[in-house]
C-alpha positions as CSV (number, residue, x, y, z in Angstrom):
1,M,8.5,-11.6,18.1
2,S,5.7,-10.6,15.7
3,Y,6.0,-7.4,13.6
4,T,3.2,-5.5,12.0
5,H,3.9,-3.1,9.1
6,T,1.6,-0.4,7.8
7,T,1.8,0.8,4.2
8,K,-0.1,3.7,2.6
9,V,-1.2,2.8,-0.9
10,G,-2.7,5.8,-2.4
11,R,-6.0,6.4,-0.6
12,F,-5.7,3.2,1.4
13,T,-3.8,2.0,4.4
14,V,-2.7,-1.7,4.5
15,T,-1.6,-3.4,7.8
16,D,0.5,-6.5,7.3
17,G,1.5,-8.8,10.1
18,G,3.1,-11.3,7.8
19,L,6.7,-10.9,9.0
20,S,7.8,-12.9,12.0
21,A,10.5,-10.4,13.0
22,P,12.3,-7.4,11.5
23,A,15.9,-7.9,10.4
24,R,17.0,-6.4,13.8
25,T,15.8,-4.1,16.5
26,L,18.0,-1.3,17.8
27,D,18.4,-0.6,21.5
28,D,16.0,2.3,21.3
29,G,13.3,0.1,19.8
30,T,13.6,1.1,16.2
31,H,12.9,-1.8,13.9
32,V,15.4,-2.1,11.0
33,L,14.1,-3.8,7.9
34,S,16.2,-5.0,5.0
35,Y,15.5,-3.7,1.5
36,E,14.0,-7.0,0.6
37,Q,11.6,-6.9,3.5
38,V,10.4,-3.4,2.7
39,A,10.0,-4.4,-1.0
40,E,8.0,-7.4,-0.1
41,F,5.7,-5.4,2.2
42,E,5.1,-2.9,-0.6
43,R,4.3,-5.6,-3.1
44,R,1.9,-7.3,-0.7
45,A,0.2,-4.0,0.1
46,A,-0.2,-3.3,-3.6
47,I,-1.6,-6.8,-4.1
48,T,-4.1,-6.3,-1.3
49,V,-5.4,-3.1,-2.7
50,L,-5.5,-4.2,-6.4
51,R,-7.3,-7.4,-5.4
52,D,-9.8,-6.0,-2.9
53,I,-10.8,-2.7,-4.4
54,E,-13.1,-2.9,-7.4
55,L,-11.4,-0.1,-9.4
56,V,-8.4,1.7,-8.1
57,Q,-7.3,5.2,-9.1
58,G,-4.0,6.5,-10.5
59,E,-2.2,6.9,-7.2
60,E,-2.7,3.2,-6.4
61,L,-1.7,2.2,-9.9
62,K,1.5,4.3,-9.5
63,F,2.3,2.7,-6.1
64,A,1.9,-0.8,-7.6
65,R,4.2,0.1,-10.5
66,K,6.8,1.4,-8.1
67,A,6.4,-1.7,-5.9
68,L,7.4,-3.7,-9.0
69,D,10.4,-1.4,-9.4
70,M,9.2,-0.6,-12.9
71,S,9.4,2.7,-14.8
72,Q,6.5,4.0,-16.8
73,P,8.0,2.9,-20.1
74,E,8.6,-0.6,-18.7
75,L,5.0,-0.9,-17.5
76,A,3.7,0.6,-20.8
77,E,5.7,-2.1,-22.7
78,Y,4.4,-4.9,-20.5
79,L,0.8,-3.7,-20.9
80,G,1.2,-2.9,-24.6
81,V,0.2,0.7,-24.3
82,A,2.0,4.0,-24.9
83,E,4.1,5.5,-22.2
84,A,1.9,8.6,-22.2
85,T,-1.1,6.4,-21.4
86,V,0.5,5.1,-18.2
87,S,1.3,8.7,-17.2
88,K,-2.3,9.7,-17.9
89,W,-3.6,6.8,-15.8
90,E,-1.3,7.6,-12.9
91,N,-2.4,11.3,-12.9
92,N,-6.1,10.5,-13.3
93,R,-6.3,12.2,-16.6
94,E,-7.5,9.1,-18.4
95,A,-9.5,6.2,-16.9
96,F,-8.3,2.7,-17.1
97,K,-10.3,-0.5,-17.0
98,R,-10.4,-3.3,-14.6
99,P,-8.4,-5.6,-16.9
100,V,-5.4,-3.3,-16.6
101,Q,-5.7,-3.5,-12.8
102,L,-5.9,-7.3,-13.0
103,A,-2.9,-7.5,-15.3
104,L,-0.9,-5.5,-12.8
105,L,-2.2,-7.7,-10.0
106,G,-1.1,-10.8,-11.8
107,L,2.4,-9.4,-12.3
108,L,2.7,-8.4,-8.7
109,E,1.6,-11.9,-7.5
110,A,4.0,-13.6,-9.9
111,V,6.9,-11.5,-8.7
112,N,6.0,-11.9,-5.1
113,H,5.9,-15.6,-5.4
114,G,9.2,-15.7,-7.3
115,A,7.6,-17.0,-10.5
116,I,9.0,-14.3,-12.8
117,L,11.4,-11.4,-12.9
118,S,14.4,-10.8,-10.8
119,P,14.1,-9.3,-7.3
120,P,13.9,-5.5,-7.1
121,K,17.1,-3.6,-7.7
122,Q,19.3,-3.2,-4.6
123,P,20.1,0.3,-3.3
124,S,23.6,1.4,-4.3
125,S,24.9,1.2,-0.8
126,E,24.2,-1.3,2.0
127,Q,21.3,0.6,3.6
128,D,18.6,-0.5,5.9
129,F,15.3,1.2,6.4
130,H,14.7,2.4,10.0
131,L,11.1,2.3,11.0
132,R,9.9,3.3,14.4
133,V,7.0,1.3,15.7
134,A,4.9,2.9,18.4
């Protein structure tokens, strides 16, 4: 069974058919995805937008940061900027350049391919994400 997932990344909608099947499907047709599956969909959606859009805005930058499970201070440290700068970028109060976008894209790709960092933090309880597919 093939599964298609749609993720809203700021102003953009990304459709991803890269998962062969959800973790399980309930009797009522609700697809249940694991935390890891949702995290991977979010990272892949962020990668798509950062790669394909010439210059994203703050809301897409914020989505990408959250897809990495990073705080503003963590991203600021990674990029070598002040925490306030990341906040200004995310709120469109200060423009950022394409190299920032490409640095974030590189980090997302490295995490998604398992090259660096640990997987995103697990929720505190064993919880699944229920997504109804029409």
